[in-house]
MDAnalysis code that builds the backbone (N, CA, C; Angstrom):
import MDAnalysis as mda
import numpy as np

u = mda.Universe.empty(372, n_residues=124, atom_resindex=np.repeat(np.arange(124), 3), trajectory=True)
u.add_TopologyAttr("name", ["N", "CA", "C"] * 124)
u.add_TopologyAttr("resid", np.arange(1, 125))
u.add_TopologyAttr("resname", ["UNK", "UNK", "UNK", "UNK", "UNK", "UNK", "UNK", "UNK", "UNK", "UNK", "UNK", "UNK", "UNK", "UNK", "UNK", "UNK", "UNK", "UNK", "UNK", "UNK", "UNK", "UNK", "UNK", "UNK", "UNK", "UNK", "UNK", "UNK", "UNK", "UNK", "UNK", "UNK", "UNK", "UNK", "UNK", "UNK", "UNK", "UNK", "UNK", "UNK", "UNK", "UNK", "UNK", "UNK", "UNK", "UNK", "UNK", "UNK", "UNK", "UNK", "UNK", "UNK", "UNK", "UNK", "UNK", "UNK", "UNK", "UNK", "UNK", "UNK", "UNK", "UNK", "UNK", "UNK", "UNK", "UNK", "UNK", "UNK", "UNK", "UNK", "UNK", "UNK", "UNK", "UNK", "UNK", "UNK", "UNK", "UNK", "UNK", "UNK", "UNK", "UNK", "UNK", "UNK", "UNK", "UNK", "UNK", "UNK", "UNK", "UNK", "UNK", "UNK", "UNK", "UNK", "UNK", "UNK", "UNK", "UNK", "UNK", "UNK", "UNK", "UNK", "UNK", "UNK", "UNK", "UNK", "UNK", "UNK", "UNK", "UNK", "UNK", "UNK", "UNK", "UNK", "UNK", "UNK", "UNK", "UNK", "UNK", "UNK", "UNK", "UNK", "UNK", "UNK"])
u.atoms.positions = np.array([
    [59.053, 76.114, 88.028],
    [59.471, 76.969, 87.581],
    [59.395, 77.948, 88.967],
    [58.686, 77.848, 90.350],
    [58.416, 78.720, 91.777],
    [60.144, 78.966, 92.178],
    [60.845, 77.992, 91.521],
    [62.530, 78.373, 92.081],
    [62.791, 79.290, 91.139],
    [62.577, 79.622, 90.102],
    [63.168, 80.338, 88.857],
    [62.279, 81.824, 89.229],
    [60.939, 81.999, 89.757],
    [60.819, 83.390, 89.792],
    [61.326, 83.658, 91.949],
    [61.165, 83.214, 92.440],
    [62.033, 83.264, 93.811],
    [63.562, 83.843, 93.056],
    [64.205, 83.483, 92.948],
    [65.909, 83.224, 92.325],
    [66.417, 84.690, 91.957],
    [65.579, 84.960, 90.922],
    [65.805, 85.902, 89.981],
    [65.868, 87.687, 90.854],
    [65.108, 87.385, 91.129],
    [65.188, 89.499, 91.800],
    [66.549, 89.576, 92.281],
    [66.825, 88.053, 93.630],
    [68.108, 87.908, 94.242],
    [68.652, 87.669, 93.556],
    [69.214, 87.085, 92.192],
    [70.190, 87.414, 90.765],
    [70.347, 88.580, 90.811],
    [69.139, 89.511, 89.936],
    [69.414, 90.411, 89.779],
    [70.205, 91.851, 90.363],
    [69.725, 91.519, 91.324],
    [69.863, 92.171, 92.915],
    [71.897, 91.728, 93.059],
    [71.727, 90.838, 92.938],
    [73.741, 90.489, 93.363],
    [74.048, 90.842, 92.010],
    [73.451, 91.407, 90.938],
    [73.989, 91.551, 89.154],
    [74.262, 93.143, 89.266],
    [73.264, 93.678, 90.017],
    [73.687, 95.147, 90.169],
    [74.485, 95.451, 90.852],
    [74.599, 94.473, 92.613],
    [75.343, 95.423, 92.977],
    [77.257, 95.382, 92.744],
    [77.226, 93.818, 92.200],
    [78.824, 93.821, 91.379],
    [78.436, 95.009, 90.545],
    [78.156, 95.590, 89.601],
    [78.419, 96.258, 88.836],
    [78.626, 98.006, 89.020],
    [77.734, 98.206, 90.133],
    [78.352, 99.083, 91.360],
    [80.017, 99.089, 91.235],
    [80.205, 97.915, 92.278],
    [81.513, 97.889, 93.023],
    [82.729, 97.684, 91.323],
    [82.232, 97.301, 90.390],
    [83.055, 97.237, 88.682],
    [83.533, 99.190, 88.725],
    [82.237, 100.284, 88.373],
    [82.369, 101.200, 88.114],
    [83.088, 101.898, 89.151],
    [82.493, 101.754, 90.564],
    [83.536, 102.090, 91.694],
    [85.419, 101.706, 91.326],
    [84.899, 100.604, 90.747],
    [86.911, 100.596, 91.226],
    [87.605, 101.322, 89.894],
    [86.745, 101.171, 88.800],
    [87.435, 102.290, 87.212],
    [87.371, 103.111, 87.507],
    [86.332, 104.171, 88.238],
    [86.464, 105.698, 88.267],
    [87.393, 105.879, 89.473],
    [87.327, 105.140, 90.686],
    [88.853, 105.722, 91.483],
    [88.257, 106.324, 92.858],
    [89.085, 106.547, 93.601],
    [88.475, 107.249, 94.541],
    [88.561, 108.720, 94.616],
    [87.755, 109.650, 94.680],
    [87.936, 110.771, 94.530],
    [88.199, 111.821, 95.510],
    [88.499, 111.433, 96.864],
    [89.567, 112.067, 97.581],
    [91.132, 111.437, 97.037],
    [91.236, 110.830, 96.461],
    [92.511, 110.516, 95.878],
    [93.174, 111.539, 94.499],
    [92.077, 112.041, 94.411],
    [92.686, 112.740, 92.931],
    [93.230, 113.698, 94.082],
    [94.646, 114.326, 92.938],
    [94.802, 115.774, 93.024],
    [95.083, 116.534, 92.507],
    [95.260, 117.230, 92.605],
    [94.849, 118.876, 91.817],
    [95.984, 119.294, 91.512],
    [97.283, 118.876, 91.559],
    [98.470, 118.980, 90.575],
    [98.395, 118.456, 89.900],
    [99.530, 118.796, 88.392],
    [99.221, 118.434, 86.886],
    [100.268, 117.736, 86.919],
    [100.813, 116.113, 86.286],
    [102.034, 115.738, 87.245],
    [102.307, 115.984, 85.321],
    [103.624, 116.353, 85.192],
    [104.102, 116.644, 83.846],
    [105.176, 116.275, 83.735],
    [106.574, 117.250, 82.838],
    [107.945, 116.783, 82.738],
    [108.655, 117.553, 84.187],
    [107.904, 119.034, 84.010],
    [108.754, 120.097, 84.701],
    [107.347, 119.941, 86.595],
    [107.049, 118.816, 86.889],
    [107.183, 117.753, 87.675],
    [108.075, 116.523, 88.607],
    [108.503, 116.633, 87.647],
    [109.509, 115.506, 87.570],
    [110.888, 115.587, 87.951],
    [111.135, 116.921, 88.134],
    [112.400, 117.955, 88.841],
    [112.094, 118.180, 89.947],
    [110.928, 118.303, 90.911],
    [110.901, 118.740, 91.601],
    [110.738, 116.900, 93.146],
    [110.542, 116.302, 92.134],
    [110.349, 114.242, 93.082],
    [111.682, 113.911, 92.873],
    [112.314, 113.659, 93.952],
    [113.257, 112.751, 94.120],
    [113.413, 110.976, 94.870],
    [114.172, 110.382, 94.400],
    [114.207, 109.256, 95.305],
    [114.407, 109.540, 96.624],
    [114.224, 108.397, 97.435],
    [114.498, 108.702, 98.955],
    [113.374, 109.424, 99.818],
    [112.922, 110.449, 98.832],
    [111.634, 111.043, 99.390],
    [110.737, 110.095, 100.292],
    [110.471, 110.796, 101.606],
    [108.638, 109.411, 102.186],
    [108.243, 109.943, 101.398],
    [107.216, 108.645, 101.722],
    [105.813, 109.280, 101.581],
    [104.607, 110.810, 101.622],
    [105.848, 110.717, 102.504],
    [104.710, 112.009, 103.846],
    [105.230, 113.247, 102.619],
    [106.616, 113.525, 102.165],
    [107.095, 114.425, 100.906],
    [106.413, 114.373, 100.094],
    [105.678, 113.318, 99.340],
    [105.500, 113.031, 97.931],
    [103.681, 113.172, 98.364],
    [103.344, 113.005, 98.507],
    [102.766, 113.622, 99.213],
    [101.800, 115.406, 98.954],
    [102.728, 115.979, 99.832],
    [102.807, 117.530, 99.887],
    [102.753, 117.935, 98.336],
    [103.645, 117.094, 97.565],
    [104.208, 118.061, 96.473],
    [103.158, 117.573, 95.812],
    [102.351, 116.162, 96.060],
    [101.045, 115.945, 94.712],
    [99.684, 116.478, 95.215],
    [100.082, 116.520, 96.392],
    [98.397, 117.226, 96.750],
    [97.704, 116.955, 97.205],
    [97.851, 115.233, 98.466],
    [97.213, 114.543, 98.415],
    [97.258, 113.247, 98.149],
    [96.430, 112.853, 99.088],
    [96.996, 111.409, 99.585],
    [96.885, 110.472, 98.349],
    [98.118, 109.639, 98.398],
    [97.707, 108.669, 97.108],
    [96.803, 107.533, 97.405],
    [96.737, 105.943, 96.193],
    [96.039, 105.379, 96.295],
    [96.619, 104.254, 96.600],
    [96.705, 103.465, 97.256],
    [97.498, 102.595, 97.250],
    [97.288, 101.337, 96.437],
    [98.245, 100.576, 95.269],
    [97.670, 100.029, 94.333],
    [98.419, 98.467, 94.067],
    [99.142, 98.313, 95.111],
    [100.061, 97.524, 95.159],
    [100.904, 96.985, 96.201],
    [101.474, 95.934, 96.613],
    [102.522, 95.882, 97.557],
    [103.164, 93.990, 97.372],
    [104.465, 94.050, 97.534],
    [105.183, 93.376, 96.998],
    [105.831, 92.955, 98.353],
    [105.574, 91.884, 99.175],
    [106.338, 91.622, 100.633],
    [106.721, 90.650, 100.151],
    [107.283, 89.169, 99.191],
    [107.681, 88.612, 98.579],
    [109.523, 88.817, 98.666],
    [110.239, 90.029, 98.670],
    [111.311, 90.179, 98.547],
    [111.752, 90.434, 99.725],
    [113.427, 91.078, 99.770],
    [114.077, 90.971, 101.325],
    [113.016, 92.239, 101.514],
    [113.398, 93.506, 100.511],
    [112.462, 94.677, 101.269],
    [111.155, 94.806, 100.661],
    [110.031, 94.605, 101.105],
    [108.509, 94.905, 101.302],
    [108.776, 96.069, 100.463],
    [107.525, 96.479, 99.537],
    [107.120, 97.394, 98.340],
    [105.790, 97.570, 98.369],
    [105.744, 99.307, 98.752],
    [104.529, 99.437, 98.079],
    [104.120, 100.517, 97.230],
    [103.204, 100.336, 96.292],
    [102.746, 101.407, 95.117],
    [101.527, 102.265, 95.022],
    [102.080, 103.392, 94.921],
    [100.186, 104.241, 95.293],
    [100.183, 105.179, 93.828],
    [99.986, 105.508, 93.701],
    [98.428, 106.429, 91.893],
    [98.633, 107.311, 92.521],
    [98.483, 108.411, 92.383],
    [97.998, 109.536, 91.987],
    [97.172, 109.630, 90.958],
    [96.227, 110.644, 90.681],
    [95.504, 111.006, 89.406],
    [95.100, 112.254, 89.353],
    [96.109, 113.069, 88.838],
    [96.484, 114.642, 88.881],
    [94.983, 115.496, 87.781],
    [95.593, 116.776, 87.506],
    [94.448, 117.474, 86.839],
    [94.965, 117.237, 85.018],
    [94.238, 117.009, 84.780],
    [94.180, 116.925, 82.644],
    [95.065, 115.019, 82.235],
    [94.350, 114.540, 83.706],
    [94.475, 112.995, 83.368],
    [95.806, 113.033, 83.328],
    [96.931, 113.616, 84.260],
    [98.164, 112.992, 84.486],
    [98.182, 112.323, 85.219],
    [98.899, 111.074, 85.507],
    [99.789, 110.080, 86.651],
    [100.376, 110.385, 87.397],
    [100.539, 110.338, 88.361],
    [101.518, 110.054, 89.387],
    [102.151, 108.662, 89.553],
    [102.887, 107.308, 90.036],
    [103.098, 106.502, 90.320],
    [104.340, 106.134, 91.014],
    [104.157, 105.861, 92.468],
    [105.254, 106.138, 93.071],
    [105.893, 104.748, 93.988],
    [106.524, 104.192, 93.682],
    [107.237, 103.136, 95.121],
    [107.951, 103.665, 95.714],
    [107.496, 102.515, 96.935],
    [108.059, 102.613, 98.413],
    [108.832, 101.702, 99.143],
    [109.648, 101.466, 99.478],
    [110.344, 100.583, 100.618],
    [110.643, 101.440, 101.514],
    [110.603, 101.261, 102.858],
    [110.366, 101.313, 104.230],
    [110.574, 103.220, 104.359],
    [109.528, 102.934, 103.561],
    [109.102, 104.528, 103.968],
    [109.597, 105.525, 102.607],
    [110.636, 105.166, 101.907],
    [111.380, 106.115, 101.115],
    [110.752, 105.667, 99.404],
    [110.522, 106.827, 98.703],
    [110.228, 106.673, 97.303],
    [112.331, 106.056, 96.417],
    [111.623, 104.989, 95.938],
    [112.299, 104.749, 95.255],
    [112.350, 104.586, 93.716],
    [110.897, 104.199, 92.791],
    [111.476, 105.178, 92.203],
    [110.174, 105.286, 91.494],
    [109.691, 105.731, 90.235],
    [108.253, 106.666, 89.777],
    [108.156, 106.973, 88.400],
    [106.999, 106.635, 87.735],
    [106.967, 106.957, 86.552],
    [105.214, 108.745, 86.866],
    [105.406, 108.815, 85.877],
    [104.817, 110.531, 86.072],
    [103.796, 109.956, 83.933],
    [102.810, 109.578, 84.469],
    [102.382, 110.086, 83.055],
    [101.181, 111.639, 82.512],
    [102.199, 112.068, 81.692],
    [102.001, 113.382, 81.987],
    [100.649, 113.629, 80.158],
    [99.600, 115.251, 80.984],
    [98.820, 115.260, 79.982],
    [99.662, 115.194, 78.144],
    [100.753, 115.390, 77.643],
    [101.101, 115.349, 76.561],
    [101.024, 114.492, 75.837],
    [101.060, 113.198, 76.249],
    [101.021, 111.061, 76.405],
    [102.665, 111.017, 76.205],
    [103.535, 111.827, 77.393],
    [105.094, 111.374, 77.493],
    [105.125, 110.505, 78.694],
    [105.522, 109.589, 79.099],
    [105.728, 108.944, 80.233],
    [106.920, 108.988, 80.379],
    [107.298, 109.407, 81.957],
    [108.328, 109.672, 82.622],
    [108.537, 108.581, 84.054],
    [110.188, 108.038, 83.050],
    [110.733, 106.565, 84.746],
    [111.430, 107.884, 85.273],
    [110.882, 108.004, 86.477],
    [112.311, 108.896, 87.658],
    [113.356, 107.021, 88.066],
    [114.429, 107.678, 87.987],
    [115.035, 105.864, 88.576],
    [115.580, 106.239, 89.970],
    [116.233, 104.780, 90.581],
    [116.468, 105.434, 91.705],
    [117.758, 106.081, 91.530],
    [118.400, 105.965, 90.499],
    [119.253, 107.557, 90.447],
    [119.178, 108.690, 90.878],
    [118.136, 108.980, 90.404],
    [117.655, 110.373, 89.914],
    [117.370, 110.908, 88.305],
    [118.050, 110.037, 87.835],
    [117.497, 110.690, 86.181],
    [115.593, 110.338, 85.922],
    [116.010, 111.329, 85.441],
    [114.399, 111.095, 84.876],
    [114.750, 110.799, 82.718],
    [113.763, 109.683, 82.324],
    [114.583, 109.155, 81.621],
    [112.926, 109.096, 80.929],
    [112.014, 109.256, 79.206],
    [111.093, 109.462, 78.381],
    [110.769, 107.852, 77.730],
    [110.376, 107.454, 78.831],
    [110.111, 105.858, 78.015],
    [108.937, 106.006, 77.139],
    [108.392, 106.927, 76.719],
    [106.833, 106.886, 75.867],
    [107.253, 106.015, 74.272],
    [106.467, 104.820, 74.532],
    [106.472, 104.208, 73.390],
    [105.834, 104.653, 72.091],
])
């Protein structure tokens, strides 16, 4: 019985700490939020082969790195920007050049900006 009373506060503290980590992961980093609204009009300003720095200027802030793939011949990194009105920009880069991007607009539409520069509405 004594062991239970000794370890309970430690276990509760660890559970509380884990829940805070989960909340911060879901909430996202506020520094990664952009003041830009990512919508259909925005898709006309962003083009493949843009550098990360050029996309940062258009998006209005730094992106959050959400993925990386080093298994292919060209390593890729994926970044996400949370914009105003619950819009989202996700861009995949290789060698600091944009390969493709997706834009989730406030109206619920999702646009894919292909490597060719073609913009396609992929809303399902």
